[in-house]
TITI-296244 format. One line per 8 residues: number of its first residue (from 1); for each residue x, y, z of N, C-alpha, C, O. Coordinates in nm, 2 decimals, m for minus. Layout:
REM TITI-296244
NUM = X Y Z X Y Z X Y Z X Y Z; ...
***
This chain:
REM TITI-296244
1 = 11.04 14.99 8.70 11.07 14.97 8.86 11.00 14.85 8.93 11.05 14.78 9.02; 10.88 14.83 8.87 10.80 14.71 8.89 10.88 14.58 8.87 10.89 14.49 8.95; 10.95 14.57 8.74 11.03 14.47 8.70 11.16 14.46 8.82 11.19 14.35 8.85; 11.22 14.54 8.87 11.31 14.52 8.99 11.26 14.47 9.10 11.34 14.38 9.15; 11.15 14.49 9.16 11.09 14.42 9.26 10.99 14.32 9.21 10.87 14.33 9.21; 11.06 14.21 9.16 10.99 14.10 9.11 11.07 13.97 9.14 11.19 13.97 9.15; 10.99 13.85 9.16 11.04 13.73 9.19 11.01 13.63 9.10 10.90 13.59 9.09; 11.13 13.56 9.00 11.08 13.47 8.93 10.99 13.37 8.99 10.98 13.33 9.10
9 = 10.91 13.33 8.84 10.81 13.21 8.84 10.81 13.15 8.72 10.74 13.21 8.63; 10.87 13.06 8.68 10.92 12.94 8.78 11.05 12.93 8.82 11.13 12.95 8.73; 11.08 12.91 8.94 11.27 12.91 8.96 11.32 12.80 8.91 11.26 12.69 8.91; 11.45 12.83 8.88 11.53 12.70 8.81 11.56 12.63 8.97 11.61 12.71 9.05; 11.54 12.52 9.01 11.56 12.48 9.10 11.71 12.40 9.18 11.74 12.37 9.30; 11.77 12.39 9.05 11.91 12.39 9.06 11.98 12.55 9.10 12.08 12.56 9.17; 11.92 12.65 9.05 12.01 12.76 9.12 11.96 12.76 9.25 12.05 12.75 9.33; 11.83 12.76 9.31 11.80 12.76 9.44 11.88 12.66 9.52 11.91 12.69 9.63
17 = 11.91 12.55 9.47 12.00 12.45 9.54 12.13 12.48 9.59 12.20 12.43 9.68; 12.15 12.59 9.48 12.32 12.61 9.48 12.31 12.72 9.57 12.40 12.73 9.66; 12.22 12.80 9.57 12.21 12.91 9.67 12.20 12.86 9.81 12.26 12.93 9.90; 12.13 12.74 9.83 12.10 12.69 9.96 12.24 12.64 9.99 12.27 12.68 10.10; 12.33 12.57 9.92 12.45 12.52 9.94 12.57 12.63 9.98 12.65 12.61 10.08; 12.56 12.74 9.91 12.64 12.84 9.99 12.60 12.90 10.10 12.68 12.95 10.18; 12.46 12.90 10.12 12.41 12.95 10.28 12.46 12.85 10.37 12.52 12.89 10.47; 12.44 12.76 10.34 12.49 12.64 10.44 12.63 12.62 10.44 12.66 12.59 10.56
25 = 12.73 12.63 10.37 12.85 12.68 10.39 12.88 12.80 10.45 12.99 12.80 10.51; 12.81 12.92 10.43 12.87 13.04 10.52 12.80 13.02 10.66 12.87 13.06 10.75; 12.67 12.97 10.68 12.63 12.94 10.81 12.73 12.84 10.88 12.78 12.86 10.99; 12.76 12.75 10.82 12.88 12.66 10.90 12.99 12.72 10.95 13.04 12.70 11.07; 13.05 12.82 10.84 13.16 12.91 10.88 13.14 13.01 10.98 13.23 13.03 11.07; 13.02 13.09 10.96 13.02 13.17 11.07 13.01 13.09 11.20 13.10 13.11 11.28; 12.92 12.98 11.23 12.96 12.89 11.33 13.09 12.88 11.40 13.15 12.93 11.50; 13.13 12.80 11.30 13.27 12.76 11.34 13.38 12.88 11.40 13.45 12.88 11.49
33 = 13.36 12.98 11.32 13.44 13.07 11.34 13.43 13.20 11.44 13.52 13.27 11.48; 13.31 13.21 11.46 13.25 13.31 11.52 13.24 13.44 11.47 13.23 13.55 11.53; 13.25 13.42 11.32 13.28 13.55 11.25 13.13 13.60 11.22 13.09 13.60 11.11; 13.05 13.64 11.33 12.90 13.69 11.32 12.89 13.80 11.22 12.78 13.80 11.16; 12.95 13.87 11.19 12.97 13.97 11.08 12.90 13.93 10.96 12.81 13.99 10.90; 12.95 13.78 10.92 12.89 13.71 10.81 12.71 13.70 10.80 12.64 13.69 10.70; 12.69 13.72 10.95 12.53 13.71 10.95 12.46 13.82 10.86 12.36 13.80 10.79; 12.53 13.93 10.86 12.50 14.06 10.78 12.49 14.01 10.65 12.39 14.05 10.59
41 = 12.59 13.94 10.58 12.64 13.90 10.44 12.48 13.83 10.42 12.40 13.88 10.34; 12.45 13.72 10.49 12.35 13.66 10.51 12.21 13.68 10.48 12.13 13.64 10.40; 12.21 13.78 10.57 12.07 13.86 10.61 12.09 13.95 10.47 11.99 13.93 10.40; 12.14 14.01 10.43 12.14 14.08 10.29 12.11 14.02 10.18 12.03 14.07 10.11; 12.16 13.93 10.15 12.13 13.84 10.05 12.00 13.77 10.04 11.96 13.73 9.94; 11.93 13.73 10.16 11.80 13.66 10.16 11.72 13.80 10.16 11.60 13.79 10.13; 11.75 13.90 10.18 11.63 14.02 10.18 11.63 14.06 10.04 11.53 14.06 9.98; 11.74 14.08 9.99 11.77 14.11 9.83 11.70 14.00 9.77 11.61 14.05 9.69
49 = 11.70 13.89 9.77 11.65 13.77 9.71 11.49 13.77 9.74 11.41 13.72 9.66; 11.45 13.82 9.83 11.28 13.85 9.85 11.21 13.96 9.80 11.09 13.97 9.76; 11.32 14.07 9.79 11.24 14.18 9.72 11.29 14.18 9.55 11.22 14.23 9.46; 11.38 14.13 9.52 11.42 14.12 9.39 11.45 14.00 9.27 11.48 14.01 9.15; 11.44 13.87 9.37 11.49 13.74 9.28 11.64 13.77 9.28 11.70 13.85 9.36; 11.68 13.71 9.20 11.86 13.73 9.18 11.92 13.87 9.17 12.03 13.91 9.20; 11.80 13.95 9.11 11.86 14.07 9.05 11.96 14.17 9.14 12.05 14.25 9.10; 11.93 14.14 9.26 12.03 14.26 9.36 12.10 14.19 9.45 12.16 14.23 9.55
57 = 12.09 14.03 9.40 12.17 13.93 9.49 12.30 13.88 9.42 12.29 13.81 9.31; 12.41 13.91 9.49 12.51 13.84 9.40 12.53 13.68 9.39 12.58 13.62 9.29; 12.48 13.63 9.52 12.49 13.48 9.49 12.36 13.43 9.43 12.34 13.31 9.41; 12.27 13.51 9.39 12.15 13.46 9.34 12.20 13.49 9.19 12.19 13.39 9.12; 12.25 13.59 9.14 12.29 13.63 8.99 12.41 13.50 8.98 12.40 13.42 8.88; 12.47 13.49 9.05 12.61 13.38 9.01 12.53 13.23 8.99 12.56 13.15 8.90; 12.44 13.22 9.09 12.37 13.05 9.10 12.28 13.06 8.96 12.29 12.96 8.88; 12.23 13.15 8.94 12.13 13.17 8.83 12.17 13.19 8.69 12.12 13.14 8.59
65 = 12.26 13.25 8.70 12.37 13.31 8.56 12.47 13.20 8.49 12.47 13.16 8.37; 12.54 13.14 8.61 12.67 13.09 8.58 12.69 12.94 8.63 12.74 12.86 8.55; 12.66 12.89 8.76 12.64 12.76 8.81 12.52 12.69 8.76 12.54 12.59 8.69; 12.40 12.73 8.79 12.29 12.64 8.75 12.29 12.60 8.59 12.27 12.48 8.54; 12.32 12.68 8.52 12.33 12.65 8.36 12.43 12.49 8.31 12.42 12.40 8.23; 12.53 12.52 8.43 12.65 12.43 8.40 12.59 12.30 8.45 12.65 12.19 8.42; 12.48 12.29 8.52 12.45 12.18 8.61 12.36 12.10 8.50 12.32 11.99 8.54; 12.32 12.13 8.40 12.23 12.06 8.30 12.08 12.16 8.29 12.07 12.28 8.33
73 = 12.00 12.08 8.24 11.87 12.15 8.20 11.80 12.22 8.33 11.82 12.17 8.44; 11.73 12.32 8.31 11.65 12.35 8.44 11.54 12.28 8.45 11.47 12.23 8.37; 11.54 12.29 8.60 11.43 12.19 8.66 11.32 12.29 8.73 11.32 12.30 8.85; 11.23 12.35 8.63 11.12 12.46 8.70 11.05 12.43 8.80 10.99 12.32 8.79; 11.03 12.51 8.94 10.95 12.49 9.01 10.87 12.61 9.06 10.92 12.72 9.03; 10.77 12.60 9.12 10.70 12.73 9.15 10.77 12.83 9.22 10.85 12.80 9.31; 10.76 12.96 9.19 10.85 13.09 9.25 10.80 13.08 9.39 10.88 13.04 9.48; 10.64 13.13 9.42 10.63 13.17 9.54 10.65 13.07 9.68 10.66 13.12 9.79
81 = 10.65 12.96 9.65 10.70 12.88 9.78 10.85 12.90 9.80 10.90 12.87 9.90; 10.94 12.95 9.69 11.08 12.98 9.70 11.07 13.12 9.78 11.14 13.14 9.88; 10.99 13.21 9.72 11.00 13.34 9.77 10.95 13.33 9.92 11.00 13.42 9.99; 10.89 13.26 9.97 10.83 13.25 10.10 10.96 13.22 10.17 11.01 13.28 10.26; 11.01 13.11 10.12 11.13 13.03 10.21 11.24 13.15 10.21 11.29 13.17 10.33; 11.28 13.21 10.13 11.37 13.34 10.14 11.34 13.42 10.24 11.42 13.48 10.31; 11.19 13.44 10.24 11.17 13.57 10.37 11.15 13.49 10.48 11.11 13.55 10.58; 11.17 13.37 10.49 11.18 13.31 10.62 11.34 13.34 10.66 11.37 13.41 10.75
89 = 11.42 13.27 10.58 11.58 13.32 10.56 11.60 13.45 10.61 11.68 13.47 10.70; 11.54 13.54 10.55 11.57 13.67 10.59 11.53 13.70 10.74 11.59 13.77 10.81; 11.42 13.64 10.78 11.38 13.67 10.91 11.49 13.60 11.01 11.55 13.65 11.10; 11.49 13.48 10.97 11.63 13.42 11.06 11.74 13.48 11.08 11.78 13.52 11.19; 11.81 13.50 10.94 11.96 13.57 10.93 11.93 13.73 10.99 12.03 13.78 11.03; 11.86 13.78 11.01 11.82 13.92 11.05 11.84 13.89 11.22 11.93 13.94 11.30; 11.76 13.82 11.23 11.72 13.80 11.38 11.87 13.76 11.47 11.92 13.81 11.58; 11.90 13.69 11.39 12.05 13.62 11.43 12.16 13.71 11.46 12.22 13.72 11.57
97 = 12.17 13.79 11.33 12.29 13.90 11.33 12.23 14.01 11.43 12.32 14.06 11.50; 12.11 14.04 11.43 12.11 14.14 11.59 12.12 14.08 11.70 12.14 14.14 11.80; 12.09 13.92 11.71 12.13 13.90 11.84 12.26 13.84 11.88 12.28 13.82 12.00; 12.36 13.81 11.78 12.47 13.83 11.76 12.56 13.93 11.80 12.65 13.91 11.88; 12.53 14.05 11.74 12.59 14.16 11.71 12.58 14.27 11.83 12.66 14.36 11.86; 12.45 14.24 11.89 12.39 14.34 11.98 12.40 14.30 12.11 12.42 14.38 12.20; 12.40 14.16 12.13 12.41 14.12 12.29 12.50 14.03 12.33 12.55 13.95 12.24; 12.55 14.01 12.44 12.68 13.96 12.48 12.65 13.78 12.48 12.74 13.70 12.49
105 = 12.55 13.76 12.46 12.52 13.58 12.46 12.48 13.55 12.32 12.38 13.60 12.26; 12.55 13.48 12.27 12.53 13.45 12.13 12.44 13.32 12.11 12.45 13.25 12.01; 12.36 13.28 12.21 12.29 13.14 12.21 12.19 13.16 12.15 12.18 13.06 12.07; 12.10 13.26 12.14 11.99 13.27 11.99 12.05 13.26 11.91 12.02 13.16 11.85; 12.16 13.35 11.83 12.22 13.33 11.71 12.27 13.17 11.68 12.25 13.11 11.57; 12.33 13.11 11.77 12.37 12.99 11.74 12.26 12.91 11.74 12.30 12.80 11.70; 12.15 12.90 11.77 12.06 12.82 11.76 11.98 12.87 11.63 11.91 12.78 11.58; 11.98 12.96 11.58 11.93 13.02 11.47 11.99 12.98 11.34 11.94 12.94 11.24
113 = 12.14 13.00 11.36 12.25 12.93 11.30 12.22 12.78 11.23 12.20 12.76 11.11; 12.22 12.70 11.35 12.18 12.57 11.32 12.08 12.53 11.26 12.08 12.43 11.18; 11.94 12.63 11.29 11.81 12.61 11.18 11.86 12.63 11.05 11.81 12.55 10.96; 11.96 12.73 11.02 11.95 12.79 10.89 12.06 12.67 10.83 12.04 12.64 10.71; 12.16 12.62 10.91 12.23 12.48 10.85 12.14 12.37 10.82 12.13 12.33 10.70; 12.06 12.33 10.90 11.97 12.23 10.88 11.90 12.24 10.75 11.92 12.17 10.66; 11.81 12.36 10.75 11.71 12.42 10.64 11.79 12.41 10.52 11.75 12.35 10.43; 11.91 12.48 10.51 11.98 12.49 10.39 12.05 12.36 10.33 12.06 12.32 10.22
121 = 12.08 12.28 10.45 12.15 12.14 10.39 12.04 12.06 10.35 12.05 11.97 10.26; 11.93 12.08 10.41 11.82 12.00 10.33 11.79 12.04 10.19 11.76 11.96 10.09; 11.79 12.17 10.18 11.74 12.21 10.04 11.85 12.18 9.94 11.81 12.16 9.82; 11.98 12.17 9.98 12.09 12.16 9.89 12.13 12.04 9.86 12.18 12.02 9.75; 12.11 11.94 9.96 12.15 11.78 9.93 12.02 11.72 9.86 12.03 11.65 9.75; 11.89 11.76 9.93 11.81 11.62 9.91 11.69 11.73 9.84 11.59 11.67 9.81; 11.69 11.86 9.82 11.59 11.92 9.72 11.46 11.96 9.84 11.36 12.01 9.79; 11.46 11.92 9.96 11.36 11.94 10.05 11.36 12.09 10.12 11.43 12.13 10.21
129 = 11.26 12.15 10.07 11.25 12.30 10.10 11.18 12.32 10.22 11.06 12.30 10.21; 11.21 12.33 10.34 11.11 12.32 10.44 11.03 12.46 10.43 10.91 12.44 10.47; 11.05 12.58 10.39 10.98 12.69 10.39 10.87 12.66 10.27 10.76 12.71 10.28; 10.90 12.59 10.15 10.82 12.55 10.06 10.70 12.44 10.11 10.59 12.45 10.08; 10.76 12.35 10.20 10.66 12.26 10.27 10.57 12.33 10.36 10.45 12.31 10.36; 10.63 12.43 10.44 10.53 12.51 10.51 10.40 12.61 10.46 10.29 12.62 10.50; 10.49 12.67 10.32 10.39 12.72 10.24 10.27 12.67 10.19 10.16 12.72 10.18; 10.32 12.54 10.16 10.20 12.42 10.11 10.12 12.41 10.22 10.00 12.44 10.21
137 = 10.15 12.36 10.34 10.05 12.38 10.46 9.95 12.51 10.47 9.83 12.51 10.48; 10.03 12.60 10.46 9.94 12.72 10.50 9.85 12.74 10.36 9.74 12.77 10.38; 9.89 12.71 10.27 9.78 12.69 10.14 9.66 12.61 10.18 9.55 12.65 10.15; 9.69 12.48 10.25 9.60 12.38 10.26 9.51 12.44 10.36 9.39 12.45 10.35; 9.57 12.49 10.45 9.48 12.59 10.56 9.38 12.72 10.52 9.29 12.76 10.59; 9.43 12.75 10.39 9.34 12.87 10.34 9.42 12.98 10.39 9.38 13.09 10.35; 9.53 12.99 10.46 9.60 13.11 10.49 9.67 13.17 10.39 9.70 13.29 10.39; 9.71 13.09 10.29 9.76 13.13 10.17 9.68 13.13 10.05 9.70 13.03 9.98
145 = 9.60 13.22 10.00 9.51 13.20 9.91 9.58 13.13 9.78 9.69 13.15 9.74; 9.48 13.05 9.73 9.52 12.94 9.58 9.57 13.07 9.48 9.67 13.04 9.41; 9.53 13.17 9.47 9.55 13.26 9.35 9.72 13.31 9.39 9.77 13.37 9.29; 9.80 13.30 9.48 9.92 13.33 9.49 10.01 13.25 9.42 10.09 13.30 9.35; 9.99 13.14 9.43 10.04 13.01 9.36 9.95 12.91 9.30 9.90 12.81 9.36; 9.92 12.94 9.17 9.80 12.87 9.10 9.88 12.72 9.05 9.81 12.62 9.04; 10.02 12.73 9.03 10.07 12.60 9.02 10.08 12.50 9.15 10.07 12.38 9.15; 10.09 12.56 9.25 10.07 12.48 9.40 9.95 12.44 9.42 9.93 12.33 9.47
153 = 9.84 12.52 9.38 9.69 12.45 9.45 9.66 12.38 9.31 9.55 12.32 9.33; 9.70 12.37 9.20 9.67 12.28 9.05 9.75 12.14 9.10 9.87 12.13 9.07; 9.70 12.04 9.18 9.80 11.93 9.16 9.84 11.87 9.02 9.95 11.81 9.01; 9.75 11.88 8.92 9.79 11.81 8.80 9.93 11.95 8.75 10.03 11.92 8.67; 9.91 12.04 8.79 9.99 12.15 8.72 10.14 12.12 8.80 10.24 12.11 8.74; 10.13 12.12 8.93 10.22 12.05 9.00 10.31 11.96 8.96 10.43 11.98 8.94; 10.25 11.83 8.93 10.31 11.73 8.89 10.40 11.75 8.77 10.49 11.67 8.75; 10.38 11.83 8.69 10.46 11.88 8.54 10.55 11.98 8.59 10.65 11.99 8.52
161 = 10.55 12.08 8.71 10.66 12.14 8.73 10.74 12.10 8.81 10.85 12.16 8.80; 10.73 12.00 8.90 10.80 11.94 8.99 10.84 11.81 8.96 10.91 11.75 9.04
***
């Protein structure tokens, strides 16, 4: 059971960028069509990836097993910042789903979708993970202990992983 609720470390950045590309596409589709039920699908994916890595996430499984291996050699990056970023995505998409499906005004959901498009677009196109950057800032301020991500805390290890 403990292995079910685990997150990979390291993570293949190519798989993470693939997931981000699909999240970006689904967020754009949701915004363009008003199919707010897709937010439930996005929220489930984020929650599944936070809790189990790719294990219970269909998108995570496809990205890690099928797509990323075809994109060339793996590019390992530390897992804890990616899990933190997934948790932010889970909160944002869950909140967007609630605001879109429960309230008559979709303004908050639209703003959260726009933020998801920005964040997932930066990750998928430029490998710039906003959640990972926030994780790094929180580590520097001591909010996240160095023991959570030894690779992140050790600059020498970080340069070999990323």
